[in-house]
C-alpha positions in Angstrom: -144.7 211.1 -4.0 -147.3 213.4 -5.2 -148.8 216.1 -3.0 -152.2 217.4 -3.8 -153.3 221.0 -3.6 -155.8 220.2 -0.8 -152.9 218.7 1.3 -150.8 221.8 0.7 -153.7 224.0 1.6 -154.4 222.0 4.8 -150.7 222.2 5.8 -150.6 225.9 5.1 -153.8 226.5 7.2 -152.4 224.4 10.1 -149.1 226.3 10.0 -150.9 229.7 10.0 -153.1 228.6 12.9 -150.1 227.4 14.9 -148.3 230.7 14.3 -151.4 232.7 15.4 -151.6 230.7 18.6 -148.0 231.3 19.4 -148.4 235.1 18.8 -151.4 235.2 21.2 -149.5 233.4 23.9 -146.6 235.9 23.9 -147.5 239.0 26.0 -147.2 242.4 24.3 -143.9 244.1 24.9 -145.3 246.8 27.2 -147.0 244.2 29.4 -143.8 242.2 29.9 -142.2 245.1 31.9 -142.2 245.4 35.7 -145.4 244.5 37.6 -148.0 247.2 37.9 -149.9 248.1 41.0 -152.6 250.7 41.5 -151.5 253.7 43.5 -152.9 253.8 47.0 -155.9 256.0 47.1 -156.0 256.4 43.3 -159.3 256.1 41.6 -158.6 254.0 38.5 -156.5 256.4 36.5 -152.8 256.2 37.3 -150.6 253.2 37.6 -147.4 253.0 39.7 -144.6 250.5 39.0 -142.8 249.3 42.1 -139.3 248.2 41.6 -138.2 245.6 44.1 -134.6 245.8 45.0 -133.4 242.9 47.2 -131.6 243.9 50.4 -128.2 242.6 51.1 -128.0 240.4 54.2 -126.7 242.4 57.2 -123.1 242.1 58.1 -122.6 240.3 61.3 -122.1 242.7 64.1 -119.2 242.3 66.6 -119.9 241.5 70.2 -116.5 242.9 71.1 -113.4 244.0 69.3 -109.8 243.6 70.5 -106.3 244.5 69.2 -104.2 241.6 68.0 -100.5 241.1 67.0 -98.9 243.3 64.3 -101.8 245.8 63.9 -104.5 243.2 63.5 -108.0 243.6 65.0 -110.1 240.7 66.2 -113.9 240.9 66.3 -115.9 238.4 68.3 -118.9 237.5 66.2 -120.5 234.6 68.1 -120.4 232.7 71.4 -123.3 230.3 71.3 -124.1 227.0 72.9 -125.8 224.2 70.9 -126.4 221.1 72.9 -123.3 220.6 75.0 -120.9 222.5 72.7 -119.9 226.2 72.8 -118.9 227.6 69.4 -116.9 230.8 69.2 -116.5 232.6 65.9 -114.0 235.4 65.5 -113.2 237.7 62.5 -109.6 239.0 62.0 -108.9 242.1 59.9 -105.7 243.9 58.9 -104.9 246.6 56.4 -101.6 244.9 55.6 -100.9 241.4 54.4 -100.8 239.7 57.8 -101.0 236.0 58.8 -101.8 235.1 62.3 -101.1 231.6 63.8 -103.0 230.4 66.9 -102.0 227.2 68.7 -105.0 225.3 69.8 -103.6 224.4 73.2 -103.2 228.2 73.9 -106.9 229.0 73.0 -109.3 228.9 75.9 -112.6 230.0 77.4 -112.8 230.9 81.1 -116.1 230.2 82.9 -116.6 233.6 84.7 -118.7 232.0 87.4 -116.3 229.2 88.4 -113.0 230.6 87.0 -112.5 227.2 85.3 -110.4 227.2 82.2 -112.0 225.2 79.3 -109.8 224.0 76.4 -110.6 223.4 72.7 -112.5 220.2 72.0 -111.0 217.3 70.0 -113.0 214.9 67.8 -112.9 211.1 67.9 -109.7 211.1 65.8 -108.0 213.4 68.3 -108.1 216.3 65.8 -108.7 219.8 67.1 -112.2 221.2 66.5 -111.5 224.6 64.8 -110.8 226.1 61.4 -109.0 227.1 59.3 -106.4 224.5 60.1 -102.7 225.1 59.5 -100.9 221.9 60.4 -102.5 219.6 63.0 -102.0 221.8 66.1 -102.8 225.4 65.0 -105.0 227.8 63.1 -103.5 229.8 60.3 -105.4 232.8 59.3 -104.9 235.4 56.6 -106.3 238.7 58.2 -105.9 240.8 55.0 -108.5 242.1 54.4 -110.3 239.8 56.7 -110.6 236.1 57.8 -112.9 234.1 60.0 -112.1 231.4 62.5 -114.3 229.1 64.6 -113.4 227.0 67.6 -115.5 224.5 69.6 -115.4 224.0 73.4 -117.3 222.0 76.0 -120.2 224.3 77.0 -120.0 225.9 80.4 -123.0 225.1 82.7 -126.2 227.0 82.2 -125.6 228.6 85.6 -122.7 230.5 84.0 -124.1 233.3 81.9 -120.8 234.8 80.8 -117.4 233.6 79.7 -114.0 235.2 78.8 -112.4 234.1 75.6 -108.6 234.0 75.3 -106.7 233.9 72.0 -102.9 234.0 72.2 -101.5 237.5 71.4 -105.0 239.0 71.4 -106.5 241.1 74.2 -109.1 239.0 76.1 -112.8 239.1 75.3 -114.1 239.5 78.9 -117.7 239.1 80.2 -119.1 237.7 77.0 -122.8 236.7 77.3 -123.3 233.1 76.1 -126.2 232.7 73.7 -128.2 229.6 74.5 
């Protein structure tokens, strides 16, 4: 195959044109830096560069904190009703390697208005509604450095604004306002 000089010249011209377009499309190095904004009250001269540092999400704050077995601490993070279910979330901390086991049939909520004891819910397969499971009848929780459990209960009536939460071996969380 023979290539003419005019074909080579046309190919070279197209290649140079394409390279020029690609160079124009790339921003200059100093423009690719952080976004620039004019300083408030500045009159055209200076430019400030704002660095945006994303904030870390806030750590959940404890509603109450109680001592637990073997130097552990339990922090109640949530007691909220959704529909007809009360969900309780608790954080356990320990400076030493500590595991805590809580039997579901010993975990309860007391309706402060009626003094009625409310046990942990079970699902349609008769499994306890809580986590992390350790076997079929208890929660097993590594508290070092921390661990979180959740348990679900039938919701107390709306006329009961507070409950007391009881975990075996942990001081009770009394007078907890239920979020609705």
